[in-house]
N, C-alpha and C positions, 0 to 999 in steps of 0.2 A: 260183174261181181260187185256187190254193195259193201259198205263199210262193216256191217255186221259180220258178214262172211269172212272178210279180210281179217278183222279183229280176232275172230275165233281161230282161224288158221295160224295166225302169228302167235297167239298165246299157247296154242297146242304145240307149235314148233319149238318153243323154248323147252318144253318137256322132252322133245326128241333129242335136242342137244344135251340135255341133262343125262340121257341114257349113257352117254360117253364120258361125261365129266363129273357127274353128280354122285352123292352118297345119300343114304337114307335120311329122309326128312319127315318128321311128324307134324301134321297140321292140326292146330287147335282153334276152335271157334268159341270164344267165351260166351257163357250163358249165365246171367245173373251177376251178382256183385262180389262173389267170393271165389277164390282159387281159379284163376283163368286157365292154368295148365293142369288139368286133371283128366283122368281116363274118360270121364263122361263127356268131355268137350272135344275129344279126339274125333276128327271127321275123316281123315285120310292119312296114308303114308305113301310117299312117292320120292323119287330122286330129285336132288337139288344141289346146285353149286352157287356160291356167293362170291362176289367180287366188288371192289370199291369203284370200279368203272363199268359203265353199261356195255362196253366193248368186249368184256370178258376175256381180256388178254392175260389176266392173272399174273401181272408183273409188278403191280403196285402194292407195297406192304401196307398193313393197317398201322395207323399212327394213333397217338394218345387221344386226339380230339375228334377223330373221325368215327361217327357212329352210323353213317349212311352207306348202305350197300345195295347191290342189285342182285335179284334172285333169278337164276337160270333154272326154271322149273315149269311144269305145266300150269300156266296161269289160269286155265279154265276151272281149276279146282279150288282157287283161293278167292278171298274177298278182303277188302280194306278192313283192317282191325284184327285179322287172324294172326295167330302166333305160329311161327315156324321154328322147330327145334331140330337142329342138325349139327353133327360134329361137335357136340358139347357146347354149342352156342344157341342163344335164343334171340329171335328177331320178331318184330311185328310189321305187318304189311301197311305201308303208308300210302302208296299210290298203286293204281291199277289202270294204266293208260291203254289206249287203243293199240299202239304199235310199240312204244318203248317198253323195256322189261320192267317188272315190278320193282319199285324202290322200297327197301325195307330198312328198319332201324335196329341196330344191334343193342340188346338190353344187357345191363350189367348189375342191376339191382332189382329186387322185388319189393313193392311198396304196399303199405297199409295206410289208408287215408282216413283221418278222423275229423270231426267237426266240433269245435268248442261249443259248449252249452252255457247259458247264463247261470251264474251262481245264485245262491239264496242269501239275501242280506241277513246279517245277524252277527253274533259274536265272532270276532276274528275273521270277518268277511274279507275275501280277497276279490278285488274288482276285475281282475283279468281272468283269462281262462286257466283252469287247472286240469292237468292231465287226467285226473280221476273222473272228471265229468265229461270227457270227450266222447262223442258218439261215433262209432265206426260206420263209415259209409262205403268203403271199398277195401278188400283184402286180397293179397296174393296176386297182384298185377305187376308183371315185369315192366321195367321202364329203363330208359337211358338217362344217366345222370352225368352232366358235364359241368366243368368249372364255369362259374359266371364271370361277368366282366368287372366286378368290383366287390368290395367288402363294406359292411356296415360299421361305422365308427361308434364308439361308446359316448355316453353323455359326459362322463368324467374327463375324458381326453387326457388321461395320465400318460407319461412317457412310455410306460411299459404295456399299455393297453394294446390288444390285438383286435383287428377288425373281424367281425363275424362274417364268415364267407357266404357268398351268394352262389347259387347253383341254377342251372338250366336243366329241366327235366322234359323228356318227350315220352309220351305213351299214347295208346289208342284211346279213343273216346269210349266210355263205358255206357251201355244202354241204361237210361233211367237215372244216371248220376251226373250232376253238374258240379264240378270242382269249383270252389269259390274262394274269393279273397279271405285270408286268415284261416283257411283250413290247415290242418296239420298233417305232414307226411312223415312216416317212419320207414326206414329201410330195413333190410334183413341182415345187417351186420351183427356180430356177436354182441357188441354194444351198439344198439341202433342209433343212427343219426336222426335228429328231429329237425324238420324244416317247416317254416311258416310260409304259406303261400302269399306272395305279393301281387302276382298277376297271372291270369290264365287267358290264353288265346286259343279258341277252338277253330279249326279249319277242316277242310276235307281230308287232311293228313292225320288228324288226331288232335291231341292236346299238347300245347307248348306252355310250360309252367316255369315262372320265375319264383324262386323262394330263397329265404335266408335261413342259415343254420342257427338253431337255438339250443340252449342247454336243455337236457332231459329234465 
């Protein structure tokens, strides 16, 4: 028996286990740059269960900082970058290994990503980016947003100044879109948070973004 056959049987085996432990899970495969989770991107519905450990003992509770889960579902039906929606939660598929269960990331925000455009010199010219001139490059993409490791100090350094918070964001790579330094991220809160991208690392798992929060 070769590795291809073993891989296929193991991935299908996770689906058989989900028949006992899982609940309905919708699988979305994003197409284009807008609205990743819409009916047109739905490719399948099957059973799935999610746990913070790949042993699927279901005894470890979710904590504030943990966004990494493992999916017990038929892995022959999914690809890296797919979104899984089940039990009121949204995940994206980060890994699809030969034997280990798929690792997924639980998302808590939906992002719109914009790119600053150069202004036009003239009267009352503002040399930095203005929200009114930002070009939208990606909309409606769920992502995980975690607290970063530090805050950004102010230039004035007054006693009452508060550091601007840093965040770490994780999301799938979007086809045809390369997030860059200084891009602007908006979340889906009633009063949206605005983040300025400081660094982006792309890997086989998706995009890992460091950003600082800025005033709207």
